[in-house]
N, C-alpha and C positions, 0 to 999 in steps of 0.2 A: 173274695171278701164282701161281707153283708150288706144291705142296702144301707141302714144309718151311718153304718163306718163306711162307707164310701161318700157319704153326704157330708159328713164332718171331717173328712181326710183332704175332700174336693175343695171343701171350704178353705181350710186351712192353708193349702196349698197354692189356691188361689191368692191370699193374703200375701203369701212369701213372695210368691213370683214378681205380684205389683211393686212390693217393696225393693226387689231385686233390680227390676226393670226401672222403677223412677230414679232409683240410686245411682245405677248407671247411666241414663240418660243426664240425672243432673252432673253428676262427676264429669262427665265429657264434657257439658256445657261450661261447667265452673273450669274445667282445663284449660279451655277455649278463650275463658274469661280472663284467665290469668296470664295465659299469654300474650292476649290483646293488649292487655294493660301494661306489662311487663315490655312489650314492642312499642308502644305510643312514649311511656316514659322515658325508653330508652334514647329513640327516635328525637325526642322532645332535648334530652339531656346533651346528645352529641350533636346537635343543631346547635344549641347554646354555647358548646365548648367551641365549634367550628366559626362561630361568629365572633367570640372572643379572640382567638387565635387570629383571624383577617384583621380585628381591631388592632392588635398588637403588632402584627407586621406591617400595616399601613402606618402605626404611628412612627413606630421606628424607621420605615422608610422616610416618613415626614422629616423625623430629628435629622436623620444623615443628609438627607435633600437640602435642609436647611444650614447646615455646615458647609455641605459644597457648592450651594450656590450663592450665600449670604456672605459665608468667609473665603470661598476659593479653595478650601481644603481638599486637595487631590485624593488623600488617603479615603476618604468618604466615597470613593465610587463605586467599591465593591460591596459597600454597605448598603447603597442606592439600589443595587443590583438585585442583592441576596435578598432585600424586603420584598421585592416583587417578586421573585422567584419563590419568596416562603408563601406571598400573597396565592399566588398561582396555584402550589401544590395546595392548600388547604382547600382552594375552590374547586378543584379537579375533585377532592375527595368529597366535597358538599355534594357537586354535581351527579357522582356515582351513587350516594346513600339518597338522594333527594327522590319521592315519587313525582313530584309536581316542581318542573324546573322553570315556571314562568317567573318566580321571584328570584332565580338565579340569572336570568337572562341580562336585566341592566346591569347586576352587578357584574358578570363576565365584560360586557361592554365598559363599563368603566373601568375594569381592571387593564383593559386592551389599551384602552386610551391613555392611563397613567403610564402604562409602560411605553407606549411610543413616545409621549410628551418626555420621560424621563431619558430615554436613549438617544431623541434628536437633541435634547439638551446638552447631554453629555460629548456627544460628537461633533456639536455646533462651534461657529467662531465663537458664539457667546460665551460658551463655557470659559474658551481661552483668553476672551477680553477680562472675563470677569478675576479670572486669575491676576493677571497684570494689574487691574485695577484695585483688587485687594492689596496687591505687595505696594500699592502707590497710597494705600490708605482710603482711598476713594470710596464715595457710596457706590459699591458695582450696580452692574445692569442686572445681574443674579438676584439680588435683593428684591428689586420690583418685578422680576419675574416669576420670583417665588410667590410674593403676595399677590400677583395677578392671574396669571397662566394657571401657575400650579395648584394654588389656593383654590381655582374653581374645580378644578378636576378632583381634587383631595375631598372637598366638599361633597361633590357629586359621588364619590365611591365611598365613602362613611354612611352618606345619605343609602345608599345601595344596600349597605350591610346592615344597618339598622331596618331596612324595610324587611331583609330577609330573616330577623330575627324576629319581627313582628308579625309579621306573615307564618311564620312557622308557631309562634304561639296561638294565633287566631285559629289554625286548622285544628288545635285542639278539641274545639265547641263540636262539631260533628263527630270526630270520632267518641267525644265522650257521650255523645246522644247512641251513637251506634254500641257501646258499650251498656247503657241504661237499657235498650233494647235486649243484647243479649242475657244480661242479667233475668229480666222477665222471661226470657225464653229459657234460663235453665229452671226458674222455680216453677214455672207452667207443669211440667210433668209430675212434681211433685205435690202439687195442687190437684190434677187431676187423681193419679193415685189415692190420694189422700181421702177424696170424694168418693171414691169406687169402694177403696177398703170399708168405710163407714158403711155404705150399702151393704156389702157383704156381711160386716160382721150384725148389722141390724138383720138380714135374712137370716145368718147362722144362729142368733138368740131367738127370734120367732121358730125356727126349725127346731131346736133344743126344748125350746119352752112347749111347745105345741105337741112335739111328738117324742120328748123323753120325760120332761118334767112332770108333766099335767099326767100322762097315762101311770107314772110311777106314783105320784100322790093317791090317784084312784085305788090304784091297784092297794096301796099301802093302807087306806082306809078300808077298802072292803075286806083285806085278811085280818084288821083290827077290828070291825065288826063280827068277823066271823068267828075270832078268838075270842072273843069280849062276851058277845051275845048270841052267837051261834046264828046269825044270820046269814042266809044263804049268801054266797058269793058272785055276785052278779056288777061286775064291773062294765058300763054302758061309756061309750064314747068311741073315738077313731082311733084305731090301733093299727100300726104297720110295722112290718119288719120283725126285729126283734122284740119289740114290746108285745106285738100278736102272738108271737111264740111264746114268749115268757106268761103271759096271760093265760093261755092254753094250758101250759105244764102246771100252773098253780091250779086250774079247774082240775086237770086232770088227777093231780097229787091229792087235792080235798073228795076227789070221787074216790081213790083208792083206801083213802083214809076211813070213807063212810063206809065202804064195801066190808073193810077189815075188820070195823065194829061189827 
């Protein structure tokens, strides 16, 4: 491969390699950014879903507990326990998925407190007295217990669930900032490659202009002057590689023409 061809080939291969490298790096970074986005959105949706399930379980257990404590309906004992079991199952699932469990500590503590309070009431003499009073139509002790003791634990548990939901939402801010950094990281290789490619293209333009276009123009003018006005073919300038060989062959051909005459 001759010198000029080597330079042109090397220049265009450099551009192709830079395009391929920057494209691969950007593709990998964008793939990582897409995965992070899906993970963040998925975690946010799961946390909201789990918080809603907790609230549903607490509200269902509260309604069942009201029927049991206020009206003395023993058929709601199983629903009271089932609501707590559902709450504990969802809480366990949230603890397994959570990267930071600090927001779940108060929730777990409030859930345990409500479980102990419910079990104590269902197994206590107060529940039995509530049954007898409810039969007599009196204002049962269970109603006062539900408004005071159970209400305090219920409010504490609902506040803990709301805190878990809001803390999950607030954790999106640093993750979004990290995604912004990853986006810049994905674009940076493209910008660097673009700057380098502009420099290479300008160098190729200068090389082709100086070592290809201008020598061809000089030789074309020299041949035109020789053919039109029989002026000596004397092309000056910097000639290299194929252009130097071409000029020498033209000069040799003109000399042979003169000798033949």
